[in-house]
N, C-alpha and C positions, 0 to 999 in steps of 0.2 A: 319874534326872535327865537324863542323856544316853543315848540308846539308838540303836544302829546295828543294822539288820537287813539282811543280805544286801548290804551296801554294796560296790559295785564302781566303779572308775574306769578307763576306757580312753581312752588318748590316741592319736589317729590321726597317723601319719607318712606320708611319701610312699610308703613301700614296705610298711608293715604297721601293725597295731594293737598298741600296747603296753599291757598290763594292769598298771597301777601298784598298784592295790588290788584284791584278788580275793576277793569274797564274804565280807566281814568282818562278824562279829557281836560286838557289845560293849555291855555294860550297865553304866554307871557310876553308882554309888549316891552319894547325898549324903554328903559328908565323906570320900570316898575320896581317896587320893593314888595315882594311876595312873601307872606308868612304863612306857613302850613303848620297848624296846631294839631297835636294828637299825643296820646299817651304811648308809652313803650309798647311795641308790638302792633301798632296800628297800621304799619306799612309805609310810614312817611320817609324813613331813610332809604328804603328800597326804591320808592318812587324817585327820590333825589338821585340815587345811583343810576337809574335808567335815563333820567333827564341829562345826566352828565356823560352818558356813554360808558359808564363803568360796569353796568349790569345790562345784559341783553334781555329785552322783554320776551315773554313767552308768546305774546300776541300784541298787535298794535304797532304804531309808528311814532318815532320821535324825530323831529326835525329841528335843526339849528340853522337859523337864517335861511329857511326854506329848503335845506338840503337834508335828506334822510340820512341818519347816521347808522341805522341798523345794518345796511348792506356794505358798509365800509370795512376794509381790512383792519386788523389790530393796529398796524403802524399808522394808517390814515386816521383812525379814530383817535389815537394818541396825539397826532399832529393837530387835529381839531381842538382837542382839550387844551393843548399847550398854548394855542393861539387865542382861543375863545373864552376859556373858563379858568377862573382862579378858585382854589378850594380852601375853605377854612373848616376844620373839624373841631369836635368837642375838646380833644386833647391836641395841644399845639404841634406835637410831632417834630420838634426841633432836634437836630442832630447834636448831641452833647459835646462832641469833640471839635466843633467849629464855632466861630463867632457869630454874633447876631447878623452882621452884614453878610457873612458867607452863607448863612441859612437863608436869608432873603434872596440871594442870588441863585439858589439851587434850581428853580424852574427854568432858568436861562439855558441850562444844559440840554433841555428838550426843545428849545426854540432859539438856537444860536443866532438866527438872523433877525430876531425880534428886537424890541427897544430896550431890553434889559441890559444893565451895565452896573459896574460898581458905583459909579456916581449916581445913577438912578436909585440904587439900593440905599445909599446914604441919604438921599433926598426923601425917600419913602419912610425911612426910619425917623427922620426929622418930622415928617408929616404926621406920623402916629405918636409923636411925643417922646421919641427915644433918640434925640439928636446926640446925646453924650454917651450912648450905650452901644455904639456900633461894634466895638471891639470886645464887648462883654460875652462871656460864655453862658449858655442857658442855665447852668447850675447857679449862677449869680443873679438871675432874674426872678422877679416875682411871677406868680401865675398870670397876672394882668399884663405884665411886660412881655411875657412869652406869647400871649395871645396877640398883642400888638405886633410882635415880630411876624407871627403867622399871617396876620392881615397884610402887612407889607409884602411878605412873600407871595401872597395871592395876587397882589397888584403888579408885581415886577414886570410881567410880560405885557402889561397894558390890556388885559382882557376886558371885553365889554360886559361880561357876566361874572358875578361872584356866586358860588354855591356854598352855603354854610349849613353844616349839620350839627345842631345843638352847640353852637359856638360859645355859649355862655353857661353851659350846664355845669362846669366845674368852678365857677366863679362866685364870690360873695356878692351881695346885692349892690354895694357901692361900685365895685369893679365892673359888674354886669352893666350898670348904667353907663359907665365910661365907655365900654366897648360898643354898646348899642348906639351911643351918640357918634362914635367913630364910624360905624356902619352907615348911619343916617347921613353923615357928611359925605361919605364916599358915594352914596346913592344920589345925593343932591348934585354931585359933580357929573352925573350922567351914567354911572355904572348901574346895570340891572342887578338886583340881588334877589336870590331865591333862598329862603332860610326855613328850616324846620326846627320846631321847638315843642316842648311840653308845657311851656310857661305862658299863660294867657296875659301876664303883665307886660309882655313885649308887643302886644297888639298896636299900641299907639305909634310905634316906629314905622309901621308898614302902611302901604296904601292899597294893598289887595290881600284880603284875609281868607284863608280856606281852613277847613277842618278835615282831619283824616280819621275815619272810624271803620275798623275792620276791613281795611283795604279800599274803602270808598272815599272819594274826595267830595267834600261838600262845600259849596260857597256859603260864606257867612257862618262862622262857627256858632253864633248865637242860635241859629235855627235848629241845632241839635243839642243845645244846652251844654256847651263845652264846660262852663263853670259848674254845672251840676255833676258831671262825671268826676270832676276833680275831688268830690267829696262822697263818692259812692260808698255805701256801707262795706267795710272790709277791704276797700281799695288801698293800695300803697299810699296814694295821696292823702287819704283820710288819716293814715297812721303817722304821717310825717308831721 
């Protein structure tokens, strides 16, 4: 479904080149729930951006459904994203001046011939537990409710893939569990999910686990002692 081969991303600074993602190979199958664990600065969000066609690799190839996206025009790449991928980010990114259902419908502007419609948006809000909040404005929603709207928005065009970048990073523990259960249900219905997080407690929700360390992708995070780095002396995690 999504295949990355030898993907590398290097950022140039005034004094040196920084390798954010280093020669990553990843093959995501339909229906997988892939979780990529890593602390801040490990390169996981940059990798996610390349898998989604938001960031161009410095080297390597990314394919979606067997089609390389690196050589596509910006318009064609945007079309692929609109049809194939739904996005959920750490911050919900809702537009404050429009209602929940209108926020859900936003991606339909980029895929007017797709399955998205107001009735589908209403149904998705019902699916994520917000059946009575369709006309609510973001300022009246809790953080968990806003995240549910964001998930409904990601699903509006019927994408086979959801890409989620730290989607629970701003939530309390109870709300995080609720949102992860929602993701698990979406995955069980056939949607492929690729999620990055710094939280090892989310491992049970996925069926494919990777770790990201200094730009390298490692299968099975236990092999590089993911829980060990969480408490490295002087680390932010230790101080939390």
